[in-house]
C-alpha positions in Angstrom: -5.3 29.3 -3.7 -8.7 27.8 -3.2 -11.2 26.8 -5.8 -14.6 25.3 -5.5 -14.8 22.3 -7.9 -18.3 21.0 -8.7 -18.7 17.5 -10.3 -21.5 19.0 -12.3 -18.9 21.0 -14.2 -18.0 19.6 -17.4 9.4 14.7 -15.6 9.2 12.7 -12.4 12.8 13.2 -11.2 15.2 11.1 -13.2 16.2 8.8 -10.3 15.2 5.3 -9.8 14.7 3.1 -6.8 14.7 -0.7 -6.5 11.9 -2.4 -8.5 10.8 -4.1 -5.7 -5.4 -16.6 -13.8 -6.1 -19.1 -11.1 -3.8 -22.0 -10.8 -4.8 -25.6 -10.5 -3.7 -25.9 -6.8 -6.6 -26.7 -4.6 -4.9 -26.6 -1.2 -1.7 -26.0 0.6 0.9 -28.0 2.5 0.6 -28.1 6.3 4.0 -28.3 7.9 4.7 -30.4 11.0 3.0 -28.8 14.0 0.6 -26.9 11.8 -3.2 -27.2 11.5 -4.9 -28.7 8.5 -5.6 -26.2 5.8 -9.3 -27.2 5.6 -10.0 -26.4 9.3 -13.2 -24.3 9.8 -13.7 -22.5 13.1 -16.0 -19.9 14.6 -13.7 -18.1 16.9 -14.4 -14.7 18.5 -11.1 -13.3 17.2 -8.1 -14.4 15.1 -4.5 -13.2 14.8 -4.8 -13.4 11.0 -2.5 -14.7 8.3 0.6 -13.3 6.5 0.9 -13.6 2.7 4.2 -13.4 0.9 5.8 -14.8 -2.2 8.8 -16.4 -3.6 9.9 -15.0 -7.0 11.4 -17.9 -8.9 10.4 -17.6 -12.6 8.1 -20.3 -13.7 8.3 -21.9 -10.2 7.1 -18.8 -8.3 4.7 -19.3 -5.4 2.6 -17.5 -2.8 2.7 -18.6 0.8 0.2 -18.2 3.7 1.6 -18.2 7.2 -1.0 -18.6 10.0 -0.2 -16.4 13.0 -2.6 -18.3 15.2 -0.9 -21.7 14.9 2.5 -20.2 13.9 2.7 -22.5 11.0 2.9 -22.3 7.2 -0.7 -23.1 6.2 -0.7 -23.2 2.4 1.1 -22.3 -0.8 0.1 -21.9 -4.4 1.7 -21.6 -7.7 1.8 -18.2 -9.4 1.6 -17.6 -13.1 4.4 -15.0 -12.9 6.8 -13.8 -10.1 5.2 -11.2 -7.8 6.7 -7.8 -7.4 4.5 -6.7 -4.4 1.7 -8.0 -2.2 -1.0 -5.9 -0.6 -4.1 -6.5 1.5 -7.6 -5.8 0.2 -9.5 -2.9 1.8 -11.1 -5.0 4.5 -8.1 -7.4 4.7 -9.7 -10.7 3.6 -7.8 -10.9 0.4 -4.2 -10.5 -0.8 -3.6 -8.5 -3.9 -0.6 -10.1 -5.7 0.9 -7.6 -8.2 3.0 -9.0 -11.0 4.1 -5.6 -12.5 6.8 -7.0 -14.8 4.3 -9.4 -16.4 1.3 -7.0 -16.6 -1.2 -8.7 -14.3 -2.6 -9.0 -10.8 -3.8 -12.2 -9.0 -5.8 -12.5 -5.8 -5.7 -14.8 -2.8 -8.5 -15.4 -0.3 -6.7 -15.5 3.1 -9.6 -17.5 4.5 -10.3 -15.5 7.7 -13.3 -13.2 7.5 -16.3 -12.0 9.5 -19.5 -13.9 9.1 -22.5 -12.3 10.9 -21.5 -12.2 14.6 -18.4 -14.5 14.4 -15.2 -15.0 12.5 -14.8 -17.9 10.0 -11.5 -19.5 9.5 -11.4 -21.4 6.3 -8.7 -22.7 3.9 -6.8 -20.1 1.8 -7.6 -20.2 -1.9 -6.6 -18.4 -5.1 -9.4 -16.5 -6.7 -10.5 -17.6 -10.2 -9.8 -14.4 -12.0 -6.9 -12.2 -13.0 -6.6 -8.5 -13.7 -4.6 -7.7 -16.8 -3.0 -4.4 -17.7 0.3 -2.9 -18.5 2.5 -2.1 -15.4 0.2 -2.3 -12.4 2.1 -0.3 -9.8 0.4 2.0 -7.3 -2.3 0.5 -5.1 -4.3 2.7 -2.7 -7.1 1.9 -0.2 -9.5 4.2 1.6 -12.3 2.9 3.7 -13.9 -0.1 2.0 -12.5 0.6 -1.4 -9.2 0.1 -3.2 -7.8 1.4 -6.5 -5.2 -0.3 -8.7 -3.4 2.0 -11.1 -1.8 0.6 -14.3 0.9 2.9 -15.7 0.5 1.8 -19.3 3.3 2.2 -21.8 3.8 5.4 -23.8 6.3 3.8 -26.2 3.6 1.3 -27.3 0.7 3.6 -27.1 -0.9 1.7 -24.2 -2.9 4.2 -22.0 -3.0 4.3 -18.2 -6.0 2.8 -16.4 -7.3 2.1 -13.0 -9.7 -0.4 -11.4 -11.8 0.2 -8.3 -12.4 -2.8 -6.1 -13.7 -3.9 -2.7 -13.8 -7.1 -0.7 -17.4 -7.6 -1.8 -16.5 -7.2 -5.4 -13.6 -9.7 -5.1 -15.9 -12.2 -3.4 -18.3 -11.8 -6.4 -15.4 -12.4 -8.8 -14.4 -9.0 -10.1 -13.9 -5.3 -9.6 -16.4 -2.5 -9.1 -15.5 -0.2 -11.9 -12.8 0.6 -14.5 -11.5 3.7 -16.2 -9.0 4.2 -19.1 -7.2 7.5 -19.1 -6.2 9.6 -22.0 -2.4 9.3 -21.5 0.2 6.8 -20.3 2.1 7.9 -17.2 3.3 6.7 -13.8 0.4 7.7 -11.7 -2.0 7.1 -8.9 -5.8 6.8 -8.3 -7.2 7.8 -4.9 -10.6 6.2 -4.1 -13.3 8.2 -2.3 -16.9 7.4 -1.8 -18.4 7.5 -5.3 -15.4 9.4 -6.6 -11.8 8.7 -7.6 -9.0 11.3 -7.8 -6.6 10.3 -10.5 -3.3 11.8 -11.7 -3.3 13.5 -15.1 -0.4 14.1 -17.5 -0.4 16.5 -20.4 0.9 13.9 -22.8 1.9 10.3 -22.7 5.3 9.8 -21.1 5.1 13.1 -19.3 5.3 13.4 -15.5 1.7 13.9 -14.1 1.1 17.4 -12.9 -2.6 17.6 -11.9 -5.6 15.7 -10.6 -8.7 14.8 -12.5 -12.0 14.0 -10.6 -13.9 11.0 -11.8 -17.5 10.2 -10.6 -18.5 6.6 -10.5 -21.5 5.6 -12.6 -22.1 1.8 -12.1 -19.1 0.0 -13.6 -17.5 3.0 -15.2 -16.7 6.7 -14.5 -17.5 10.1 -15.9 -14.7 12.6 -15.9 -15.7 15.8 -14.0 -12.7 18.0 -14.8 -9.4 18.9 -13.2 -8.7 20.5 -9.8 -7.4 24.1 -10.3 -4.2 23.7 -8.3 -1.3 22.2 -10.3 1.0 19.5 -8.8 4.2 19.3 -10.8 6.1 16.0 -10.3 3.0 14.4 -8.8 3.8 11.2 -6.9 2.2 9.6 -3.9 -1.1 10.4 -2.2 -3.4 9.5 0.7 -6.7 10.5 2.4 -7.6 11.3 6.0 -11.2 12.3 6.6 -12.3 14.9 4.0 -8.7 15.7 3.0 -6.8 14.0 0.2 -3.1 15.0 -0.1 -0.8 14.5 -3.1 3.0 14.9 -3.2 4.4 17.5 -5.6 7.8 19.0 -6.4 6.7 22.3 -4.9 4.8 21.1 -1.8 1.6 19.1 -1.4 -1.7 19.5 -3.2 -4.6 19.4 -0.6 -8.1 18.6 -1.9 -10.9 19.0 0.6 -14.2 17.4 -0.1 -17.2 19.6 0.6 -20.3 17.6 -0.1 -20.5 17.6 -3.9 -17.4 19.7 -4.6 -13.7 20.2 -3.7 -11.7 23.0 -2.3 -8.1 22.6 -3.4 -4.9 24.5 -2.5 -1.1 24.0 -2.2 0.7 23.7 1.1 4.4 24.7 0.7 7.1 22.2 1.6 10.8 23.0 1.2 11.5 19.6 -0.4 9.8 17.5 -3.0 7.2 15.2 -1.4 7.0 11.8 -3.1 5.3 9.6 -0.5 2.2 10.4 1.7 0.8 8.2 4.5 -2.5 8.7 6.3 -4.8 7.0 8.9 -8.5 7.7 9.4 -8.0 8.4 13.1 -5.0 10.8 12.7 -5.8 14.3 11.6 -2.3 15.0 10.2 -0.7 13.1 7.3 2.9 12.1 6.9 4.8 13.3 3.9 8.2 12.0 3.0 10.6 13.9 0.7 12.6 12.5 -2.1 15.5 12.1 -2.3 16.0 13.5 1.2 13.7 11.0 3.0 12.8 13.7 5.5 9.4 13.6 7.3 7.0 16.5 7.1 3.8 16.3 9.3 1.1 17.9 7.1 -1.9 19.5 8.8 -4.3 20.1 6.0 -6.8 22.1 8.0 -4.1 24.6 9.2 -2.3 24.5 5.9 1.1 23.7 7.4 3.9 21.2 7.0 6.3 20.7 10.0 9.7 18.9 9.7 10.0 16.0 12.2 13.2 14.1 13.1 12.2 10.5 12.7 15.8 9.1 12.6 16.8 9.9 16.2 20.3 10.4 15.1 20.5 7.2 13.0 23.2 7.2 10.3 24.1 4.9 7.4 27.4 3.2 6.9 28.9 6.3 5.4 28.0 8.5 8.3 25.1 10.3 6.6 21.4 10.2 7.6 19.6 6.9 6.9 16.9 6.7 4.2 13.4 5.3 4.5 12.6 2.0 2.8 9.0 1.7 3.9 6.5 3.6 6.1 3.0 2.9 7.5 0.7 3.6 10.4 -0.2 0.9 12.9 -3.8 -0.4 13.0 -5.0 2.2 15.6 -3.0 5.2 14.3 -1.1 5.5 17.5 2.3 4.9 15.8 4.0 5.8 12.5 6.4 3.0 11.6 9.5 3.7 9.4 11.8 1.0 8.2 15.2 2.6 7.5 17.9 1.7 4.9 20.1 0.2 7.6 17.4 -2.3 8.6 16.0 -0.7 11.8 12.3 -0.1 12.4 11.6 3.3 14.0 8.4 3.9 16.0 7.0 7.4 16.4 4.1 8.4 18.6 1.5 10.2 16.5 0.1 12.1 19.5 3.2 14.4 19.5 5.3 12.8 16.7 8.1 12.0 19.2 10.5 9.1 18.5 9.5 6.3 20.9 12.2 3.8 20.0 13.7 1.6 17.3 14.3 -2.1 16.8 17.2 -3.5 14.7 15.7 -6.1 12.3 17.9 -6.6 9.2 21.6 -7.5 9.3 21.8 -6.8 5.6 19.6 -4.7 3.2 20.1 -6.2 -0.3 21.2 -3.7 -3.0 19.3 -5.8 -5.6 16.6 -8.5 -5.6 13.6 -8.5 -3.4 13.3 -5.4 -1.2 12.2 -5.6 2.5 8.5 -5.0 2.9 6.5 -3.7 5.9 3.0 -4.6 7.0 0.9 -4.3 10.1 -1.8 -6.4 11.8 -5.4 -5.1 11.8 -6.2 -7.2 14.9 -3.4 -6.4 17.3 -0.3 -4.3 18.1 2.0 -6.1 15.7 4.1 -5.2 12.7 5.8 -7.5 10.2 9.0 -7.0 8.1 10.2 -9.3 5.4 14.0 -10.0 5.4 15.2 -11.3 2.0 18.8 -11.6 3.1 18.3 -13.8 6.2 15.8 -15.0 4.8 13.0 -14.6 7.3 9.9 -12.7 8.4 10.2 -10.6 11.6 7.2 -10.1 13.9 7.4 -7.0 16.1 5.4 -6.4 19.2 4.8 -2.7 19.1 4.0 -2.3 22.8 7.1 -4.1 24.1 9.2 -3.4 21.0 10.2 -7.1 21.1 11.0 -9.3 18.2 10.2 -12.8 17.0 11.6 -14.3 13.8 10.1 -16.9 11.4 12.9 -18.4 9.3 12.3 -19.1 5.6 14.0 -21.2 2.9 13.8 -18.5 0.3 14.0 -14.7 0.0 10.4 -13.4 0.4 8.9 -10.8 -2.0 6.1 -8.7 -0.7 4.2 -9.0 2.5 0.6 -8.4 3.5 -1.6 -9.2 6.6 -5.0 -10.8 6.0 -7.7 -11.3 8.6 -10.4 -9.4 10.4 -9.4 -6.0 11.6 -11.0 -3.7 14.2 -13.6 -1.1 13.3 -11.1 1.6 12.6 -8.0 -0.3 11.6 -5.3 0.6 9.2 -6.7 2.2 6.0 -3.4 3.1 4.3 -1.6 0.1 2.9 1.1 2.2 1.6 2.7 2.1 -1.9 5.3 0.0 -3.6 8.9 1.2 -3.6 9.5 -0.9 -6.7 9.0 1.9 -9.2 10.6 5.1 -10.4 10.3 8.3 -8.5 
């Protein structure tokens, strides 16, 4: 059903998947063959830098690998082990989530656009930390990102979210903040001047609806709930005027019409728990849980079509493989899916056909750091962390060829930082280090 929402109007499934303050360091360690970490250049383009971490208790660190010089450029101490790493909306910064220790740190990758050129400076930790209980879901859309903190129903700590941008991080903070009225495992989807946030009836309950929040300076005003329910709400993304959220009975589609929403439900035969989107792709990708099947969602037509992303791939027991991570490439030409056997599948979004796959991981660990997937905003490359090897794999998406950067430790999290193209990747994806 459709309902016109005007801002002027006043149990997740019991299954679990792997849980995937500025320090005093002032610089990194340049390895042999690398460039000095205080180099400053005015290049026309740059391949960017990868950011990943080593979770080692009080000795945890974050590392910056320069793709231009193919060297480890810098590393910094972390207050706590990271559970995930994301890139900021415009990719200059790394968002370092420390979910188990209730905080988020930020790193300046050092590559950013300045007027008509690209500056290449030294990476640096930012001098502020976000604190909040259980930071988990992180979403970006356009030039804004939203961090959702689940809170803790057992200790009466409510959920909250922070809205941020590259500009706010450069200025030393976030754009706005909102505390919700319950504690739950949820999501906040940033739009221009609005945030769509999950709502639960009571603390500890599974979220089942969406509340609209309008930004007013550094805070928000609640504008009511969308009419369409979304039981078992998990996962969401935005493409154009359509925001789509996964539900146990399909997907909730919220279409922005100027100052109001039209919302309705699109039926899907399985529970959707992960949604991916790209600004240049009209359809969205919805992944079912626990089936890991791909449904291509056309929000305008109100349809969801099952697509075979596996191309016959099976796991060690002969059954269909699962999906560990999913994302679109920078241009929206390909949907990338890392499967549970360690292969990266590449689908063409023009017709959702299976273009090919690349075997990356010899072993997918049953515990410890989970493999992570990231893409370049400046070229046709994807990156996969390999905790078992340990290594980082660099995939050329045109040739489907592979390069490997060996590491001395199992990496946790992975993000690309740098200067992307005008319509580069807008969906950083979500952690798979939390309950579904």
